C-alpha positions as CSV (number, residue, x, y, z in Angstrom):
1,M,-28.9,54.8,62.1
2,S,-26.0,52.8,60.9
3,F,-28.1,50.1,59.4
4,W,-30.0,52.6,57.1
5,R,-26.7,54.4,56.3
6,N,-25.1,51.1,55.4
7,R,-28.1,49.6,53.5
8,Q,-26.3,49.2,50.2
9,L,-23.4,47.6,51.9
10,I,-25.6,45.2,53.7
11,L,-27.5,44.4,50.4
12,Q,-24.0,43.7,48.7
13,F,-22.8,41.4,51.6
14,I,-26.1,39.5,51.5
15,K,-25.9,38.9,47.8
16,R,-22.2,37.7,48.3
17,D,-23.1,35.5,51.3
18,I,-25.9,33.8,49.3
19,S,-23.5,33.4,46.1
20,S,-20.7,32.1,48.3
21,K,-23.0,29.1,49.5
22,Y,-23.0,27.7,45.9
23,K,-19.7,28.9,44.7
24,G,-17.9,26.5,42.7
25,S,-20.9,24.0,42.3
26,Y,-22.1,23.1,38.7
27,L,-25.8,23.9,39.7
28,G,-25.0,27.0,41.5
29,K,-28.1,28.9,43.1
30,I,-30.4,26.0,41.8
31,W,-29.4,24.1,44.9
32,S,-31.5,26.8,46.9
33,I,-34.4,25.1,45.3
34,L,-33.3,21.6,45.2
35,T,-32.4,21.4,48.8
36,P,-35.7,22.3,50.3
37,L,-37.5,19.9,47.7
38,F,-35.3,17.1,48.7
39,M,-35.8,17.8,52.5
40,L,-39.6,18.0,51.9
41,A,-39.2,14.4,50.3
42,I,-37.3,13.4,53.3
43,Y,-39.8,14.7,55.7
44,T,-42.7,13.0,53.7
45,F,-40.8,9.6,53.9
46,V,-39.3,9.6,57.3
47,F,-42.4,10.8,59.4
48,S,-45.4,9.7,57.4
49,V,-44.1,6.4,55.9
50,V,-41.3,5.2,58.3
51,F,-43.1,6.4,61.5
52,Q,-46.5,6.5,60.4
53,A,-47.0,9.7,62.3
54,K,-50.3,11.4,62.3
55,W,-51.5,15.1,62.7
56,N,-54.7,16.4,64.1
57,V,-56.1,17.1,60.6
58,N,-58.7,15.6,58.6
59,T,-56.4,14.2,55.9
60,D,-54.5,11.2,55.0
61,N,-52.4,12.8,52.3
62,K,-48.6,12.3,53.0
63,L,-47.7,15.5,51.6
64,D,-50.1,17.4,53.6
65,F,-48.3,16.1,56.7
66,A,-45.0,17.1,55.1
67,F,-46.2,20.6,54.4
68,I,-47.2,20.9,58.2
69,I,-43.6,19.9,59.4
70,F,-41.9,22.1,56.4
71,S,-43.7,25.1,57.4
72,G,-42.3,24.8,61.1
73,M,-38.8,24.0,59.8
74,I,-38.9,27.2,57.7
75,A,-39.0,29.4,60.7
76,F,-36.6,27.2,62.8
77,N,-34.1,27.2,60.1
78,V,-34.0,31.0,60.0
79,F,-33.1,30.9,63.9
80,S,-30.8,28.1,63.7
81,D,-28.8,29.5,60.8
82,V,-28.2,32.8,62.5
83,I,-27.5,31.4,65.9
84,L,-25.1,28.8,64.7
85,R,-23.1,31.1,62.6
86,A,-23.1,33.9,64.9
87,P,-20.2,32.6,67.2
88,N,-17.7,32.6,64.3
89,L,-19.0,35.7,62.6
90,I,-16.2,38.2,64.0
91,I,-13.5,35.4,64.1
92,S,-14.0,34.7,60.5
93,N,-13.9,38.3,59.5
94,V,-10.6,39.3,61.1
95,N,-9.7,41.8,58.3
96,F,-12.8,43.9,59.1
97,V,-11.8,44.2,62.8
98,K,-8.2,45.1,62.5
99,K,-7.5,46.8,59.2
100,I,-10.3,49.0,58.3
101,V,-13.2,50.9,59.9
102,F,-16.1,48.7,59.4
103,P,-19.7,48.5,60.8
104,L,-19.2,45.0,62.3
105,E,-22.9,45.2,63.7
106,I,-24.2,44.6,60.0
107,L,-22.6,41.0,60.0
108,V,-25.4,39.5,62.0
109,V,-28.0,41.4,59.7
110,V,-26.3,40.1,56.5
111,V,-26.7,36.4,57.8
112,M,-30.1,37.2,58.7
113,G,-30.8,38.6,55.2
114,S,-29.2,35.5,53.6
115,S,-31.5,33.2,55.8
116,L,-34.6,35.4,55.0
117,F,-33.8,34.9,51.4
118,L,-33.7,31.1,51.7
119,A,-36.8,31.0,53.9
120,G,-38.7,33.0,51.1
121,I,-37.8,30.4,48.6
122,N,-38.8,27.6,50.8
123,S,-42.2,29.4,51.6
124,L,-42.8,29.7,47.8
125,I,-42.0,26.0,47.1
126,L,-44.6,25.2,50.0
127,I,-47.2,27.6,48.6
128,I,-46.8,26.1,45.1
129,G,-46.8,22.8,46.4
130,Q,-50.2,23.2,48.1
131,F,-51.6,24.8,45.1
132,I,-50.7,21.8,42.9
133,L,-51.9,19.4,45.7
134,N,-55.0,21.1,47.0
135,G,-55.8,23.7,44.3
136,V,-55.6,26.5,46.9
137,I,-53.3,29.2,48.1
138,Q,-54.1,30.5,51.6
139,W,-54.7,34.3,51.5
140,T,-53.2,34.3,55.0
141,V,-49.8,33.8,53.5
142,V,-49.7,37.7,53.1
143,L,-49.3,37.8,56.9
144,L,-46.1,35.7,56.7
145,P,-43.9,38.9,57.4
146,V,-45.8,39.9,60.5
147,V,-45.5,36.3,61.8
148,M,-41.7,36.5,61.2
149,L,-41.3,39.9,62.7
150,P,-40.9,38.5,66.4
151,L,-38.4,35.7,65.2
152,I,-36.3,38.3,63.4
153,L,-36.0,40.7,66.2
154,I,-35.2,38.1,68.8
155,T,-32.8,36.2,66.6
156,L,-30.9,39.5,65.7
157,G,-30.6,40.3,69.4
158,L,-29.3,36.8,70.2
159,G,-27.0,37.0,67.2
160,W,-25.3,40.2,68.3
161,F,-24.9,38.9,71.9
162,I,-23.5,35.3,70.7
163,A,-21.2,37.1,68.1
164,S,-19.7,39.0,70.8
165,L,-19.2,36.0,73.3
166,G,-17.8,33.9,70.5
167,T,-15.0,36.1,70.0
168,Y,-13.9,36.0,73.4
169,Y,-14.9,32.4,74.1
170,R,-14.3,30.0,71.4
171,D,-16.2,27.2,73.1
172,I,-19.4,29.0,72.8
173,S,-20.0,27.5,69.3
174,H,-20.1,24.1,70.7
175,V,-22.5,25.0,73.5
176,I,-24.8,26.9,71.1
177,G,-24.9,23.8,68.8
178,L,-26.2,21.7,71.6
179,I,-28.7,24.2,72.7
180,V,-30.0,24.7,69.0
181,S,-30.4,20.9,68.6
182,A,-32.2,20.6,71.9
183,L,-34.5,23.5,70.9
184,M,-35.6,21.8,67.5
185,F,-37.1,18.9,69.4
186,M,-38.4,21.0,72.3
187,S,-40.4,23.1,69.9
188,P,-43.5,21.5,68.2
189,I,-42.2,21.2,65.0
190,F,-42.6,17.4,64.4
191,Y,-45.5,17.1,66.6
192,P,-48.7,19.1,67.3
193,V,-49.0,21.1,70.7
194,S,-51.9,18.9,71.5
195,N,-49.3,15.9,72.1
196,I,-47.6,17.8,74.8
197,P,-48.4,16.7,78.2
198,E,-50.4,19.2,80.3
199,G,-47.7,19.6,82.9
200,L,-45.2,20.7,80.2
201,K,-47.4,23.1,78.1
202,G,-46.5,25.9,80.4
203,L,-42.8,25.3,79.8
204,Y,-43.4,25.2,76.1
205,S,-45.3,28.4,76.3
206,L,-42.1,30.1,77.4
207,N,-40.2,28.9,74.2
208,P,-40.7,31.7,71.4
209,I,-40.0,29.3,68.9
210,S,-43.1,27.4,69.6
211,H,-45.4,30.3,69.2
212,I,-43.7,31.3,65.6
213,V,-43.6,27.7,64.5
214,E,-47.7,27.4,65.4
215,D,-48.3,30.8,63.6
216,M,-46.2,29.7,60.6
217,R,-48.6,26.7,60.2
218,R,-51.7,28.9,60.7
219,V,-50.9,31.2,57.9
220,L,-49.1,28.9,55.4
221,V,-50.9,25.6,55.7
222,F,-54.3,26.1,57.6
223,G,-55.4,29.5,56.3
224,Q,-56.0,30.7,59.8
225,M,-55.2,34.0,61.5
226,P,-52.0,34.0,63.6
227,N,-52.1,34.4,67.4
228,W,-52.3,38.3,67.6
229,E,-51.6,38.4,71.2
230,W,-48.2,36.6,70.8
231,I,-47.3,38.8,67.8
232,F,-47.8,41.9,70.0
233,F,-45.9,40.6,73.0
234,G,-43.4,38.7,70.8
235,S,-42.4,41.9,69.0
236,I,-42.1,43.8,72.1
237,L,-39.9,41.0,73.5
238,G,-38.0,41.1,70.3
239,L,-37.3,44.8,70.4
240,V,-36.1,44.5,74.0
241,V,-33.7,41.5,73.0
242,S,-32.5,43.3,70.0
243,F,-31.7,46.5,71.7
244,L,-29.9,44.8,74.5
245,G,-28.0,42.5,72.1
246,L,-26.9,45.4,70.0
247,K,-26.0,47.4,73.1
248,W,-23.8,44.5,74.4
249,F,-22.1,44.0,71.0
250,N,-21.3,47.7,70.7
251,K,-20.0,47.7,74.4
252,T,-17.7,44.7,73.9
253,R,-16.5,45.5,70.3
254,G,-13.7,47.5,71.6
255,G,-11.7,44.4,72.6
256,F,-12.3,42.4,69.6
257,A,-9.0,43.3,68.0
258,D,-7.0,42.3,71.3
259,V,-8.3,38.7,71.3
260,L,-8.1,38.0,67.5
């Protein structure tokens, strides 16, 4: 399998991608810690102080509310980072297409690896914050990789598909930006599922991000078991989407050089 054969190359590119995000800044990779801390503070202030929002939990602690939202954003940020960058992945790496023999399919994997690295830092900050605030670390955090598996598979498949389309149709990046923005508010990130009207809950259940966001809260914040039924079917769905996405990418890559 090309991904296994190119594992060292993938790791090198992930490191390069992470470093490039902070290249030239005085604080460098420290921003990977400061940014989520800043966002956590913003979530706390905006939703619990300005909007006086409440969650269906027995606590008035504003940081607990922020942790609930932050855990959902960790998952969604992995999805959005890969999907938003996918349309320009081939366009921004023209040299890999025209001048050398390069496994272009790994570019989506590299972006995923970079996003998972940042998600790991964000999760660690949330876990440490909970320990400082509540004096507890939920043992269910060990299930985080299992919870993330459907998200990783689905996002990779969509990433390959969108990377291919973005090479041929430049307007795709604008369309994807609108769709991702809509998905953020159509997923139960800033509100509990119980607040969704009964008539719309069926629609929300069709959104894979909704299930993943809920499971992130269960294992990171509430110390509950994830929805194993979703994990099973979501992983199968992810395998199908990733298989079809990669197949589409490989089928269309032959024309990349002609349109760049």
